[in-house]
N, C-alpha and C positions, 0 to 999 in steps of 0.2 A: 571489586569488579562485579560481584554478584548483583548489586543493586542496579547497575546500569541496564541490565537486561529487562527487569520489570519496569524500569523507568522509561525506557526508550521503545519498548515493543508492546503491541496490543496482545490480547490473549492468543489469537490465532498465530501470530508471528512467533510469540514466545514458545508455544507448543512445538512448532516446527524447528526452532533453533535448538531446543533442549533435547530433541529426540536423537538418541545415539545407539538404538538397539537394532540397527540393520538398514537395509536400503530404503530410501524414501524419495518421494516425489512431491514437490511443492507446486501446486497450480496457483500461480500468482496473477490474479485479475489485473486489468489495466489500472495503473496508478496505486497499486496496493503496497508499494514499498519493497519491491523485489530486491533491489541492490542493498537496501538496509538489512534485509533478512540474510542475504548471502554474507554480508560483512559480519554480522553478529554470529552467524553460524560458524564462521572461521574462528572468530574470537572465542566462541564457546569451546570449539575443538582444542584451541591452544590452552584454555583453562582446564581442560579435562584430559590431559595426558598426551595429546598429539603434538609431536614436534613440527615446527614450521616446514622442515624439508621432507616431511611425510605427507604433505597436503598438496594436491594438484587441483587448480581451479581453471577450467576451460571456458573461454568466452568467444564471441564472434568478431569483436573489434578490439583494436588496441586501446581505443578510448575507454571501453568498458573495463578492460583489464587494468588500465592505469587508475581509473576511478576506484576500483576495488582495492588496489594496492595502496592508494592514497588514504583511504579510510582505515585500512588495517594499520598503516603507519601511524595514523593519528592516535589510535588507542593502544596498539601493542608495541610501537617503536619501530625504528628503521631496520634494525637487524632482523627481526622476525618477518617483517613485511618483505624484505629482499629474499629471504630464504624460501618463501612459498613459491611454488612453480605456478604462477598465475600468468596467463597469456592467452592469445588466440589459439585455436586448434592448430593452425598452421605453424605458428611460432614455436609452440611447445614441441610439436612433433618434428619440426625441422631440427631441433637440438638433439632429439633422440636419433634421428637418421644420421646426423653428422657424426655422432659417436659410434655408429654402427654401419657406416657407409660401405665398408668393404664387404659386408655380408650381402649386399645387393649389387655388387659389381661397380660401385662408384668410389670416389675418394672423398675425404672430408672437405676438400676445397671446392666441392660442387657449387655451381651458381643456379639461381632460380629464374626460369623463364616467366615473363609476363605474357599477357594475352597477345600482344603485338609480336613478340618473339616467336611464340608458337605458330601464329598465323603465317608469319614470314617463312618459317621452316616448312610448314605444310604446303605453301605455294611452290616452294622449290621442289618438294617431293612430287607433287602433282604434275609439275612441268617435266621433271625427269622421267616420270612414268608415262608421260604422254597421254594422260587421261583428263586434261584440263577442260575438254569440251563437255564432260559429264559431271565433273566433281568441282565444287567450290570450297575453298579453304575454310570459310566460316562455318559451313554446314558440316564438313568433316570434323572440324574442331569440336563442334557441339556434340557430335556423335561419340567421338573419342572421350570427351569429358564425361558424358553420360555413362559410358562403359566403366571408366575408372571410378566414378562415384559408386558404382555397383560392384567394385573390386574385381572387374573383369580386365585382365591384361590381354595383349594381342593373341597370345597362344590359346587362352580360354575363348576369346572372340572367334578364332578360327574354327573352334569345335562347336560353336553355338549356331546351329543351322537356322533357328528362328530369327536371329539377328541378321544373319547374312541374307536370308530370304527377304526380310523387311528392307534391307539396303537395296537389294536388286529391284524390288517392286517400286522403290522410290527413285530409281535411276542412278543409284550410287553403288554399283556392284563392287568397286575396288576399295571400299572403306577398310576392309580387313587387311588388305595388302599395304595400304597407306599407313594404317595404324602400326603395323609391324616395322615398316621402314622408319617411321617417326620414332618408335621405341628404340630401335637400334642406333639411330643417329644421335639421339639424346644420350645414350649410353657412351658412344664414342666421344661426345663433347663434354661428358661429365656434367650434364645439366639435368635438373628436374623441373617440371612445371608444378603449378599449384596443386593439381589433383594428385600428382605423384607423392606429395608430402603426406597425403592420407593413405594412398594405395601402398606405398612402401613401408610405412609404419605398421600397417596391418600385416604385410608380408613378413617383416622382421619378427613380429610377435608370433605369427602363425607358424613360421618355418623354424624358428629357433626358440623353443620353449624355455630354455635356460635364461635367455635374454628377457623374455616376458616375465619370468619368475623374479628376476632381479628388480624389474620396475614395479611389479606387484608388491614386493617386499619393501621397496623404497616409498612408494606412494600408497599408503594404507588407507587414505581417504581421498575420494575423487568427487569434485563438485563440477556441475555443468550448468552454465547459464544459457538461457534461451533454448532449452532442449527441444522445443517444438520445431526449431529451424534445422535440426541435424539431418544430414542425409544418411544413406545406408552405411557408407564407409565410416562416418563419425560414430554412428550408433554401434557398429561392430567393434571399433577400437575401444570405446568406453566400456563395452561389455567385457572385452578381453582384460582390461585393466582392473575391473571391479569384480571379476568372477571369483577370485581367491578369497578376498576379505569381505565382500558384499557390504562394504562401507561406501555407499554411494548416495549422493544427494543431487538430484536434477531439479532445476527450476525452470518453469515455462508456463505457457498459457495456450491451450489448444485453440482458443478463440483468436489468437494472433499468429496462427501458422499461415504465412502468405508467400512462401518462397519455393513452391514446388518447381518453378521454372529453373531453380538452381539445384534441384535434386532433393530439397527438403521433403521429408515424409512425415506427415502428421501421425501416421500409423506407428511411429517410434514411441509415441506417448502411450498408446494402447498396448504395444508389444511388451513394454517394460514389466508389466505385471506377470506376463507369462515367463519372461526370462528370470525374474526374481520373485518367486511366489510369496516371499515374506515382505514384499514391498508395502510400505505404509504411505498413504496419500494424505497430504495436508492441503487445504484450500484456503487461500487468502481472499477474502471477499470485501474488505473495507477499502474503499477508494479515497485517497488523500489528495487527489489531483483536481478533480472536476466538480462542477456544480451538480446539484441533484437532478436538474433537468437533463443534463448531458449523460449522467449515469443511467437515468431511467430510459432514455431513448435508445442508448446503446444496448441495454439489457433486452429491450423489446426487439431490436433488430436481430441480435444474435440468437434469440430464442427460436428463430425460423430454421436454424441449422439442426440437422438430425445427428450428425457425427460430432458429439461434444461431451464434455464432462459437465454434468449438471451443476450449476452454481448461479447465484444471484448476487450481483455486486451491489453494495450499499455504501452510503456516505453520510457523514454528519455535516458536510459542507452546506453552504447556503443554497436556497432554491435556484438562484441565478436568473439571468435574463432569458426570455423565450428564444428559441432557436428560429433562425430566419431562413426561409427558402426564397432564393432570388431567381425569378423567372425572366429570361431574356429572349428576344427574337432571334439573335445570332451571337456569335462569339465576341463580336466587337462590343455589343451592348452588355453582354455578360461581363467583359473586362471593365467597362465603365462603371457598372454597378458595384463590382467587387472593390475597385479602387476608390470609388466614391464613399463606400461604407468604411473602408480603412481610414480615409481622410477624416470622416465624421467622428469615428471613435477616438482618433488621436486628438481632435479638437475638443471633444467632450470630456475625455478622461485622462488626457495628457500622457498617453503611452509613448514609449520609444518605438522606433521602427522595428527593432529586433524582437518586439513582443507579438509580431504578426507573421503568420506563415500562410502561403497559398499552396494547396496540395492538389495534385491531379494524378489520374491513372496512367496517362501516357505523356511523354515529354512534348509531343507536338502541340499540346494545349497551352504551352507557355508563351507562344509567339504573340498572340493578341494581348495577353497580360503585360508582356514586356513593352509593347508599343504604347500602351496606356500609361504605364509607370514612367516611361521615358518622357512621354508628352507632358506629364505633370512634374517632371524632374524629381521623382521620389527615388531614394536610393534602394537598390535591391541586389540580390545575388541569387543566381541559379546554382543549386547544388546538384551534384551528380553529373555535371558536364566534365570538361577537361580539368583535372586536378593539377596541382603544382608539379607533381612528379610525372605528368604526361606531357609536359612542355618539351619541345624538341631539344633545346639546349641541355635540359636536365637529363633527358634520356640519353643524349650523346655522352655526357661525362660519366653517367652511371655505366654506360657500355664500356668506357675506358676502364673504370674500376673493375668491372666484371672480367674483362679480358686479362687484366693484369693478375687478378686473383685466380683465374682459370684459363690457362693458355690454350685450351681446346674449345673454348666457347666461340664457335664460328659465327654465330648470329651477331654477337657483339663486335667481332673482328670486322665483319662486312659493313657494319654501321660506321665504324670509326676510321677505317683504313685510309680514307681520303678526306678526313676532317681533322684539321684544316687540309686543303688540297695539297696532295703530294705527288700528283701525276700517276696515281695507281688507280686505274679504272675498274668498273664493275666486271668487265670481261676477265681481267686478271684475277680478281677475287674469286670468280666462279671456277677458273682453272685450278686455283689453289684448293678450293673446296672439293672439286672432283678428285684431285690427287690424294687428298686426305682420306676421302671415303673409300677410294679404291685400293688403299694400302693399309690394311687393318692393323699392322704392327707399327705404324708410323704416328708419332705425336705431331701435332701441328707446329709446335715450337721447333722440332727438328727439321720439319719441312721448310720453314722460313729461314732458318739459319744455314741450311745447306741447299738452298733453292737451285744453285748452279749445277748441282749433281743430278737434277731431274730434268727430263726432256718435257718441258711444259709450254714450249713456244712462247716464252716471255722474253722480251728484249733485255740485253745486258744492263742498260740504264735503269730499267724498271726493277730488275733483280737487285741492283745496288740500293735502290730506294726501299725495297722491301726489307733487305738486310739491315739498313739503317733504322727503319721503323722497329724491327724486331729487337735490335740492340737497345733501343731506348726503352722498350717495354721490359726487357730483361733487367735493366738497371733498377727499375722499381721493384721487380719481383725479388731481387736479391736482398732488399731491405724491408720487405713486407712485415716481417716479425720484429723489426728493430725500431720502427717509427709508428707513432700513433696515427689514428685515422685522419685527424685534421691536418697534420703535417704532410701526410702522404697525399691527401686529396688536393690540398693547395698546390703542392709541387706539380702534380699531374696536370691540373687545370691550367696553370701558368706556363710550365716548362714545355708542354706539348704545343703551345701556341694557340690552344683552343680559346682561351679567354680573349685574346686580342682579335681572333677570328670572329667570335660572337659579338664583341663590342663594335667591330667595324660594320656588322650587319644591323645592329640596333642597340641603343642604350638600354632598352628594356631587357634584352636577353642578358646583357652583362649584369644588370641588377638582379636578375633571377639567379645567376651563378653566385653572386655575392650572398644572396639569401640562403642558397644551398650551403655554402661554406660556413655561414653563421650557424646554421642548423647542425652541421657536422661538429663545429667547435663546441656548441652546447652539449651535444651528445657525448663528446669526448670528455669534457669536464665533469658531466654528470656521472659517466661511467667510472671515472677515476675516484670520485667521491664515494660511490657505492662499493667499490672493489679495493678499498684501502690503498689507493695510489697506483694500482695496476692499470695500464692504459689499454684502450681497445685498438685492435688492428683495423685496417680497412676492410678485411674480411668480416670482422665482427659487425661493423657498420652495415655492410651489405646484407648480412643475415637479418638485420632489423628492417632496413629500408625496403627490401624486396617484398616484405609482407605487409606493407601499409595498405589499409583498406580505404574505400571512398568515404566512409562515414568518419574517418579520422581527420578529414579536412575541414569539417564544420567548425567554425569559430564563433566568437561572440561579437563580431563587428555590428555596429548599429545600422543594420539594413533589413529590409523586408525579405524574408526567405521564400524562395520558390523551389519546390522539389516534388518528386514523385512520392506517392504514399509509401512505396517500398523504402525509399531513402529516409523517410520520416520516422520509421519505427524506432522506438526507444527515446524519442524526443518529446518535448511538450512545450506549448506556447499558450499565452493568455488568450489569444485571438486566432482562431483557425477558420480559414475559408477553403472549402472543398468544392472544386469546380468540375464541370463536365459530368455531373451525376445523371447520366442518361443511359438508356438502353443502347447497347452496342459499344459503349465506352466504359461504363461501370454499372452492370457487368460488361466485360469486354465481349466483342462479338465472337471470339474464338471459344468462349465458354458456354454459349447459349444452349447447346444441345447436350451438355454433360453436367449432370447434377453435382458430381464431385467438384467440378470446376466452378459451378455457380456458388457452392458453399465457400470455396476459397475466395471468390470475388466478394462475397458478403463479409468474410473475415477481413478482407482488404479494406472495405468501407468502414468496418468496425474499428480497425486500427486508425483510420483517418479521423474519425469523429472523437475517438478517445485521446487524441493528442491535445484536445482543448481543455484549458483550465476554466476560463470565464465565459467566453462567447464562441458560438458556433454558427457559421453561415454555410449554407449548401446552395449551390447554383446549378442551373442547367439552361442550355440554349435550345430553342425549338428548331432552329436550323443551324447547320455548321458546314463550312466549306471543307471538303475532304476528298483527296484524290481527284481533284479537278472538277468536282461537281458539288452542288449544294444538296445536302442531305437533310431530310426531315427527321426530327428526333422526338422521342417521348421521354418523360422523366423516368428515372430508374425505378424499378420495382422496389428497390431498397428504401426509397423515400416513404413509400406507403407501408413499409414494415416497421417504421418508427412510431412512437407514441405521439400522435399529432396533438394531444392535449398540451404538450410542451412547446408547440410552435406558436409564433406570434399570430395575431389576428389575420394579417394579410396572407400569411402562408397557409393558414387553415382553409382558405378558399379553394386551394388546389384540390382538396379532398372532396369538394362538392362538385367538381367538374367531372361529369359522367364519362367523358371521352377518354379519360385516363384510367385504364383498367389495371388492376394488380395482376402481375404475371404469375403463372403457375410453373412449378418445376417439372422437368422431365421425370418420369417415374422409373428410370433405369439405374437408380443409385444402389450401389453395393455398400452396405454399412460395415462390412467386416474388414476393418483396417488392420486387425492384428494378424490375419492370415496372409502369408506371403503369396502373392499371386502374380500372374503375368503382367498385371498393371504396374508392379513394382520394378519390372525390368525396363531397360532403355528401349523405347519404341522407335520406329522410323520417324524421321523429322517431318512434321506436317507441312504441307504446302501453305504458304501465307494466305491463299485464297480459299483454302479448303475448310469446311466446317465439319468437324468430326462428329458424326451422328450414327447411332445404331439403328435409327428408324429408316430403313431402306425404301420406304414408300415415298419419301420426299426426294426429288431429283432437281437438278438445275433446270430452270425454266427454258433455257436455250435448247435443251434436249427434247422438249415437248413442243417446240415452236410450230411444227407442221400440224400438230393436233389441236392447238389452241384456236378458239373461235370466239367472236363477240357473243356475249350472253351466256357463255359457259361458266359454271360454278367451279371454283377451285379452292384449295386450302393452302394457305401460306404458313410456313413453319413458325413465323413470328406473329403475323397480323391476324391469323385465323381464316375464317371462311368469307369468301367474297365473290362477286360476279364481275366478269371481264366486261368493261365498258367499251374499250377500244384497244387495238394492237397496231403499232406502227414500227417501221424500221425492219431491217433484215439482218440475219446472222448475229454477230456480236453487238450490233447497235440496236437490236430489237428491244422495245419497251412495251409495257402494257399499263393501261389505266384500269385499276380494279376498285370497285366499290365494296369495301369490307364492312361487315356487320358491326364490328366493334371499333373500327379505326377510320371510318369515313373513306373518302377516295384517296388513293395513293398511286403515284407513278412508281412502277417497279422495273428495274433493269433485269431482263431475263437471264443474262449470263451470270448474274450473281444470286438471283432469287431462288430459294428452295421451295418448290410447290408440288402439289399433286392434283390431279383432276378428279373431281367427285362425280 
């Protein structure tokens, strides 16, 4: 086995794999063989005294975990691969919670809420509290999620005056009360949401040191993939697990940290050295993916970031074709140029459709591209939209499964109680819900089976239908541990009449149910093979399926892929088209006055261009229809930060056009990522029309309307200094034509424009 390490790894990779003298961090540049290094690191551990069940490997997607286990299986065998605790943060921690659920006031039969379940429950709470005129479920949900990612439960929230003041300023004064009620209802229903899987793992370890010590003794070596994407809760749990043995290996790339909107904190990379003073850092700089041109322009781009670990990515690959910048008058011409170039490359080089991806910063940019692809009858798929598990019929039957496994799951109950129609309306369901919440010692199962003993103003026929429904659910609960997941699922889908109900609605819905059953059968057979003939229960299946991530849906069908840059992370394609590379789009307008955010936008663009193996196309439209008006755009500053020597001749002309000026960054950047500051705490939710800026001299032009006059010199926060040519319109419709020194004449809408009078 020793020869395989020197044969398969370069010197940088080999040094990282062989290091066993303490905590370590591997900074893996784009295309540098990160998964290969993780695989051989685990194999090296197995060769040097570590048992498989002493190794924990945490990933962000099931796809990454499965790929890792598959590679381990290839070299170390099936038994060792299965014994390693390799999986997503949520799946691994869910198993820890299930074994210790009683410590947090739950039972091991808990079910997991998805985003829709959470939002539905929050809507009910907001309605019950009669604060719906001021509180929106999606905003409250985001706020609660932010708090949980910072390990703040509702009781901590209530003591945090800064957060409460922020909520009040933003017109959401009851978030703290809603959070507490949500917390208590989830406890009553024996459900957890995704964020709870992190929060409660931390609480178990923090409040029960003996339990933590047991896991520290069991998992003597912890590996973390994509460490730059960890949020505060994930970082804290990893630190708990690794504190005793200090046998920790994290792999990531600071240049690819692009998920701050999910709570990811690039500062976790810089904090690690403080938490583990003996930390040794290894940097992988050899790119095996991209051409030299693509590597060089990405190096040049990311060099503009100040908060980074210094490294220069190199490659022995061919120079490759020059990078193309496609300039279009509008989004329709942009789509035509992109699709035309795809067609031309296919004709010239005989690529499959699956070798192409079109990337964009925001989903809205896909529409014109779809129109053009449909016009030419080219096959494509948009990723990140509705996944298989988000289809109505799939969510319906999964709700059946959840309610049978957890009889207190009211959200699942409300979804299925009248599917197929049973004559039990929403009003009845709400009465049952109210009775359950107002009787703290009452289980929902008891309520349904003895409904006639409670004064709920529900008619006798409806009571009988409820009892009949409850009895049918109890029939399945009695055999939950006696039948495998596939047998149970098939019985539920057919015997409840749901399959016939779905089939009557559409043949496609029935086909989707068949596909689900096929997947459950495969899962059951695979489980039995891996567990010496022991079958999985329906609850085992739910524990896996409830943690499916959007990236796990990406397949190898022969279609052109369309997706956001964030969805493309971890993927690679021979031919990459990045569209909408314009100021206000990439970088996004929300980031323009925040240097930290600008740096993340630059990392986002870096991720986009480093997905490319062979060819890279970058496009922008000089006008784009947005929010009911045509907006004029400038090419993104990021284009000018790339090495234009690697652009084709046509694209290099762009740099000769004096009207396109390279943008400067705001100078309000705090580079101290390792110090925990107020910026690391959940802040109030920004209004979608608000630009967060610390420069108070700029105000919305509408506020200065009475002072503005023709001939007056003003400064615009984006376009710079200019003279007002004319002003027209009143109030919110007011517009000004301004002749800017560096941007020619522009029409600005004063209710959106940030300006100051000079």
